[in-house]
C-alpha positions in Angstrom: 16.0 5.2 16.1 19.1 5.1 13.7 17.9 6.0 10.3 18.9 6.4 6.7 17.6 10.0 6.8 15.7 12.5 8.7 12.3 11.4 10.1 9.9 13.6 12.0 12.5 14.2 14.6 14.4 16.3 12.1 17.8 14.7 12.8 20.4 16.1 10.4 22.6 13.0 10.7 24.2 10.6 13.2 25.6 11.9 16.5 27.6 10.3 19.2 30.7 8.1 18.6 30.5 8.2 14.9 30.9 12.0 15.0 34.6 11.7 15.6 35.1 10.6 11.9 34.4 14.2 10.9 31.8 15.8 8.7 31.1 14.8 5.1 29.4 17.6 3.1 25.8 16.8 2.2 24.4 19.0 -0.6 20.8 19.8 0.0 19.9 18.5 -3.4 20.7 14.9 -2.3 18.0 15.1 0.5 15.5 17.4 -1.2 15.2 16.2 -4.9 15.9 13.1 -7.0 19.5 13.1 -8.2 20.2 12.5 -11.8 22.6 9.7 -12.9 25.4 12.3 -13.1 24.7 13.6 -9.7 24.6 10.1 -8.2 27.9 9.2 -9.7 29.5 12.6 -8.6 28.3 12.2 -5.1 29.6 8.6 -4.9 33.0 9.7 -6.1 33.0 12.6 -3.5 32.2 10.2 -0.8 34.9 7.7 -1.7 37.4 10.5 -1.9 36.5 11.8 1.5 36.4 8.3 3.1 38.7 6.0 1.1 39.1 3.7 4.1 35.4 3.2 4.4 33.9 3.5 0.9 35.0 2.1 -2.6 33.5 2.7 -6.0 33.8 0.4 -9.0 31.9 -0.6 -12.1 30.1 -3.9 -11.9 29.5 -4.0 -15.6 27.9 -2.0 -18.4 24.3 -1.5 -19.8 23.0 -2.3 -23.3 24.2 1.1 -24.4 27.6 0.9 -22.7 26.7 3.0 -19.6 28.5 1.9 -16.4 26.6 0.2 -13.6 28.3 1.7 -10.5 28.8 -0.3 -7.3 29.5 1.7 -4.2 30.7 -0.5 -1.2 30.9 0.6 2.4 32.6 -1.2 5.3 34.7 -4.3 5.6 32.5 -6.7 7.5 32.3 -10.4 7.1 28.7 -10.5 5.8 27.5 -8.9 2.6 24.3 -6.8 2.1 23.3 -5.6 -1.5 21.0 -2.7 -2.2 19.6 -2.5 -5.8 18.2 0.9 -6.9 17.0 2.2 -10.2 15.4 -1.0 -11.6 12.5 0.9 -13.0 13.1 4.0 -14.9 10.2 5.9 -13.4 11.5 5.4 -9.8 14.3 7.7 -9.1 13.9 7.5 -5.4 15.9 4.4 -5.1 19.2 6.0 -6.1 18.5 9.0 -3.8 17.9 6.5 -0.9 21.0 4.5 -1.7 23.3 7.5 -1.8 21.7 9.0 1.4 22.3 5.8 3.4 25.9 5.6 2.0 26.3 9.2 3.4 25.2 8.0 6.8 27.9 5.2 6.8 30.5 7.8 5.7 29.5 9.8 8.7 29.3 6.9 11.1 31.1 3.7 9.8 30.7 2.2 13.4 27.2 1.2 12.3 28.7 -1.2 9.8 31.3 -2.5 12.2 28.6 -3.3 14.7 26.7 -5.2 12.1 29.8 -6.9 10.9 28.8 -6.4 7.3 29.9 -4.8 4.0 27.1 -2.9 2.4 27.1 -2.7 -1.4 24.9 -0.2 -3.3 24.2 -0.8 -7.0 23.3 2.8 -7.6 21.2 2.3 -10.9 20.4 -1.1 -12.4 19.0 0.4 -15.6 20.9 3.6 -16.5 19.7 3.5 -20.1 16.0 3.6 -19.0 16.8 6.2 -16.3 18.5 8.5 -18.8 15.3 8.6 -20.8 13.2 9.5 -17.8 15.5 12.2 -16.6 16.0 13.9 -20.1 13.8 16.7 -18.9 15.5 16.7 -15.5 14.0 15.8 -12.1 12.0 18.5 -10.5 12.3 20.0 -7.0 10.1 19.5 -4.1 6.3 19.9 -4.5 6.2 18.3 -8.0 2.8 18.5 -9.6 1.0 15.3 -10.6 0.4 16.5 -14.2 4.0 17.8 -14.6 5.4 14.4 -13.5 3.2 12.6 -16.0 4.2 14.9 -18.8 7.6 13.4 -18.7 6.7 9.9 -17.6 8.6 6.9 -18.9 8.7 3.3 -17.7 10.4 0.6 -19.8 8.4 -2.3 -21.3 8.3 -5.6 -19.4 11.1 -7.3 -21.4 13.4 -4.3 -20.8 13.2 -4.6 -17.0 16.4 -6.1 -15.7 15.1 -7.6 -12.5 13.4 -10.2 -14.6 15.5 -12.7 -16.6 13.8 -14.6 -19.4 13.7 -18.3 -18.5 16.2 -20.6 -20.3 15.4 -21.7 -23.7 13.2 -18.7 -24.5 13.6 -16.6 -27.6 14.8 -13.5 -25.5 18.4 -13.4 -24.3 18.9 -11.9 -20.8 19.7 -8.2 -20.6 23.3 -7.4 -19.9 22.1 -5.5 -16.8 20.4 -8.7 -15.6 23.6 -10.7 -16.0 25.5 -8.0 -14.1 23.1 -8.3 -11.1 23.1 -12.1 -11.1 26.9 -12.0 -11.3 27.0 -9.8 -8.2 24.6 -12.1 -6.4 26.8 -15.1 -7.3 29.9 -13.2 -6.2 28.6 -11.7 -3.0 26.1 -14.3 -1.9 24.6 -11.6 0.3 22.8 -12.3 3.5 20.3 -9.7 2.5 19.3 -8.1 -0.8 17.2 -4.9 -0.8 15.3 -3.8 -3.9 14.2 -0.2 -3.7 11.1 0.9 -5.6 8.7 3.7 -5.9 5.3 4.5 -7.4 3.2 7.5 -8.3 0.3 7.4 -5.8 -0.8 5.1 -3.0 1.0 3.7 0.1 4.0 1.8 1.1 4.4 -1.9 1.2 7.0 -4.6 1.8 7.6 -7.8 -0.1 9.8 -10.6 1.4 11.2 -13.8 -0.1 11.1 -15.3 3.3 9.1 -14.6 6.4 11.3 -13.1 9.3 9.9 -12.6 12.8 9.5 -9.0 13.7 9.9 -7.7 10.1 6.4 -6.7 9.5 6.1 -4.9 12.8 9.4 -3.0 12.2 8.3 -2.0 8.7 4.9 -0.7 9.9 6.5 1.2 12.7 8.8 3.1 10.4 6.0 4.0 8.1 3.8 5.2 11.0 6.6 7.4 12.3 7.0 9.0 8.9 3.3 9.4 8.2 3.3 7.1 5.2 0.2 5.1 4.7 0.6 1.3 4.5 -1.3 -0.4 1.7 -3.9 -2.6 3.5 -3.7 -5.2 0.8 -1.2 -4.2 -1.8 -2.3 -4.1 -5.4 1.0 -5.9 -6.4 2.1 -9.5 -5.7 -1.2 -11.2 -6.1 0.6 -14.6 -6.0 2.3 -13.8 -2.7 1.1 -14.6 0.8 -0.4 -11.7 2.7 1.2 -11.4 6.1 -1.0 -8.7 7.5 -1.3 -5.1 6.3 1.3 -4.0 3.8 3.5 -7.2 3.9 3.8 -9.9 1.3 5.9 -13.0 1.5 6.8 -15.6 -1.2 4.7 -18.7 -0.5 6.8 -21.9 -0.1 10.5 -22.4 0.1 11.2 -22.5 -3.6 11.3 -19.6 -6.0 8.4 -19.5 -8.6 8.5 -18.2 -12.1 7.2 -14.6 -12.6 4.6 -13.9 -15.3 3.7 -10.3 -16.1 0.5 -9.1 -17.7 2.2 -9.1 -21.1 2.8 -12.9 -20.9 6.5 -12.5 -20.5 7.7 -15.3 -18.1 10.9 -14.9 -16.2 12.9 -15.6 -13.1 13.2 -12.6 -10.8 16.5 -11.6 -9.4 14.6 -11.2 -6.1 14.2 -15.0 -5.8 17.4 -16.0 -7.6 19.7 -15.8 -4.5 17.4 -18.0 -2.4 19.7 -20.8 -3.4 22.3 -19.0 -1.2 20.0 -18.4 1.7 19.6 -14.8 0.9 16.4 -13.0 2.0 15.3 -10.3 -0.4 13.2 -7.3 0.7 11.4 -5.1 -1.8 10.5 -1.7 -0.2 8.0 0.5 -2.0 7.8 4.2 -1.4 5.0 6.4 -2.9 5.6 9.9 -4.4 2.1 11.0 -3.5 0.4 9.4 -0.5 -3.2 8.3 -0.6 -4.3 7.8 3.0 -7.4 5.8 2.1 -5.3 2.8 0.9 -4.6 2.0 4.6 -8.3 1.9 5.7 -9.0 -1.5 7.2 -12.8 -1.2 7.3 -14.6 -4.1 5.5 -16.6 -3.6 2.5 -19.6 -5.3 0.9 -19.9 -6.1 -2.8 -16.3 -7.0 -3.6 -17.2 -8.7 -6.9 -19.1 -5.7 -8.0 -16.2 -3.5 -7.2 -13.7 -5.7 -9.0 -16.1 -5.6 -12.1 -16.3 -1.9 -11.8 -12.5 -1.3 -11.7 -12.0 -3.8 -14.5 -14.4 -1.8 -16.7 -12.6 1.4 -15.7 -9.3 -0.1 -16.9 -10.6 -1.4 -20.2 -12.7 1.6 -21.0 -9.9 4.1 -20.4 -7.5 2.1 -22.4 -10.0 2.3 -25.3 -10.2 6.1 -24.8 -6.4 6.2 -25.2 -6.6 4.2 -28.4 -9.4 6.4 -29.7 -7.4 9.6 -28.9 -4.4 8.3 -30.8 -6.6 7.5 -33.8 -4.8 5.8 -36.7 -1.4 7.0 -35.6 0.9 9.5 -37.2 3.3 7.4 -39.1 6.9 6.7 -38.1 8.1 7.8 -34.6 11.4 9.5 -34.2 14.1 7.0 -33.2 14.7 8.6 -29.8 11.0 8.5 -29.0 10.3 4.8 -29.9 10.8 3.7 -26.3 7.8 5.7 -25.3 5.6 4.2 -28.0 6.6 0.5 -27.5 6.1 0.8 -23.7 2.8 2.5 -24.1 1.4 0.1 -26.7 2.4 -2.8 -24.5 0.4 -1.2 -21.7 -2.6 -0.9 -23.8 -2.5 -4.6 -24.5 -2.5 -5.9 -20.9 -5.8 -4.6 -19.7 -7.8 -7.7 -20.4 -5.1 -9.9 -18.6 -5.0 -7.7 -15.6 -8.8 -7.6 -15.3 -9.0 -11.4 -15.5 -6.3 -11.7 -12.8 -8.4 -9.6 -10.5 -11.6 -11.5 -11.2 -10.0 -14.9 -10.7 -8.0 -14.2 -7.6 -8.3 -16.8 -4.8 -7.1 -15.7 -1.4 -7.7 -19.0 0.5 -4.1 -20.2 0.5 -2.5 -16.7 0.4 -3.6 -15.2 3.8 -7.3 -15.1 3.1 -7.5 -11.5 2.3 -9.7 -11.2 -0.8 -9.5 -8.3 -3.2 -11.8 -5.3 -2.6 -12.9 -6.7 0.8 -11.6 -3.6 2.6 -11.8 0.1 1.8 -8.0 0.2 1.6 -7.7 -2.5 -1.1 -10.7 -1.1 -2.9 -9.0 2.2 -3.3 -5.7 0.5 -4.2 -7.5 -1.3 -7.1 -9.1 2.0 -8.1 -5.7 3.6 -8.4 -4.3 0.6 -10.3 -7.1 0.6 -12.8 -6.4 4.3 -13.5 -2.5 4.0 -13.4 -2.1 1.8 -16.6 -4.2 4.0 -19.1 -2.7 7.2 -17.6 0.8 5.9 -18.1 0.0 4.8 -21.7 -1.6 8.2 -22.6 1.4 10.1 -21.2 4.0 8.1 -23.0 2.1 8.1 -26.4 1.8 11.9 -26.1 5.6 12.1 -25.7 6.1 9.7 -28.7 4.3 12.3 -30.9 7.1 14.8 -30.2 7.2 18.6 -29.7 5.9 20.1 -31.9 3.7 17.0 -32.3 3.7 15.0 -35.5 -0.2 14.8 -35.2 -1.6 17.8 -33.4 -5.1 16.4 -33.2 -4.0 13.2 -31.5 -1.6 15.2 -29.3 -4.4 17.5 -28.1 -6.7 14.5 -27.3 -3.9 12.8 -25.3 -3.1 16.0 -23.6 -6.7 16.3 -22.5 -6.8 12.7 -21.1 -3.5 13.2 -19.1 -4.9 16.5 -17.7 -8.3 15.0 -16.8 -6.9 11.9 -15.1 -4.2 13.8 -13.2 -6.8 16.2 -11.8 -8.9 13.2 -10.8 -6.0 11.9 -8.6 -5.8 15.3 -6.9 -9.5 15.9 -6.4 -11.0 12.5 -6.0 -8.2 10.6 -4.3 -6.7 13.5 -2.4 -3.1 12.7 -3.2 -0.5 14.5 -1.0 3.1 15.0 -2.0 5.4 13.0 0.2 8.7 15.0 0.5 11.7 13.3 -1.0 13.5 13.3 2.4 10.5 11.2 3.8 10.6 8.9 0.9 14.4 8.3 1.3 14.0 8.1 5.1 11.4 5.3 4.6 13.8 3.3 2.5 16.8 3.9 4.7 15.1 3.3 8.1 13.3 0.2 6.9 16.6 -1.2 5.5 18.5 -0.6 8.8 15.7 -2.0 10.9 15.4 -5.1 8.8 19.0 -5.8 8.3 19.5 -5.9 12.1 16.6 -8.5 12.3 17.9 -10.5 9.3 21.5 -10.6 10.4 20.8 -11.2 14.1 18.1 -13.8 13.5 
């Protein structure tokens, strides 16, 4: 199967007719670790220099802080495909997957000719947020759960550029959002891919339109790579469940998005539905939890939902207690950690209410906590929010910490909850080359279905 990276077969790259185009050097860091923003840009420039007839690089716009948003384009086909990476600052896998698939096209541009498409890669939608996440550098293979969380950062909801505030609201759209919408208006892509990652769990796929064969193709790629498929994903509670691991927007019209903080927006996933674009969001976990794929039915769904709701709220209270009364002003460069963490601490009640009030009747009939897999997914979600908040609040205190007592208490929570992921949930590291292979292979399999359908 053609792929965006090596799978279990251990293929190093395309062979056959495309090999006549010559070799393009592929540093092992691209396949083995998450590249920094600088490494992404450097690699994109090297690819365009090596294959100027196939690849082009330009800036699509700039971020809030003036950083360039780089667009790498491959091929000269009639139809456009757009891949968006780096929308969330804690998800470096998207950029790694994008550059790896671009390398495949540099090696074998015949793939694009056969598809009659031009494939565009927005290498990082939020370089400002990613620059905060990578300030300690991305680690090599075999990253530890605790080490990852010690440097965790995910921007607050209103700073996530895939969500544009609805017109007439008090918040102006982010410049990064406007850049992406401008690209969607310019390209009117047949397909948009949005590449995502998460700390622990399984993979899942979200589609803005049902496409025959897409669910089967996605699950086949995941099975080949040994990545568990979330039986009922924890995300997309308003989306239709099209079998294990696949969610589809219900209806033909885009709906507003409302996040747990109350921020209401239009997602850039659904925006190009006006052009007939189908958007596919592909989620790849850093650490796999095999139990999320368990289809066995459970009893006592309401009791389980009540239990995970208590876990979420009680742990959020423990984070608040560990912080105490605070330690005064936070250094300017650390304020993003504090604001994002405090927002998370405020969403627990809303998240729990959403779980308790969920009705599955018109959304595929898959109720929450009715399978072992979804019960485990909810267990992880209930722990994810307070762990993220504790990790970011600890960083907001600085090193050496402004409040040593609060820092020690937060350190203890992060350590305890990371060990729980390892011992109770049995997380296993998914090599970066498998994460990027998942993204790449799913994109190639789906684009053939979408363009030929």
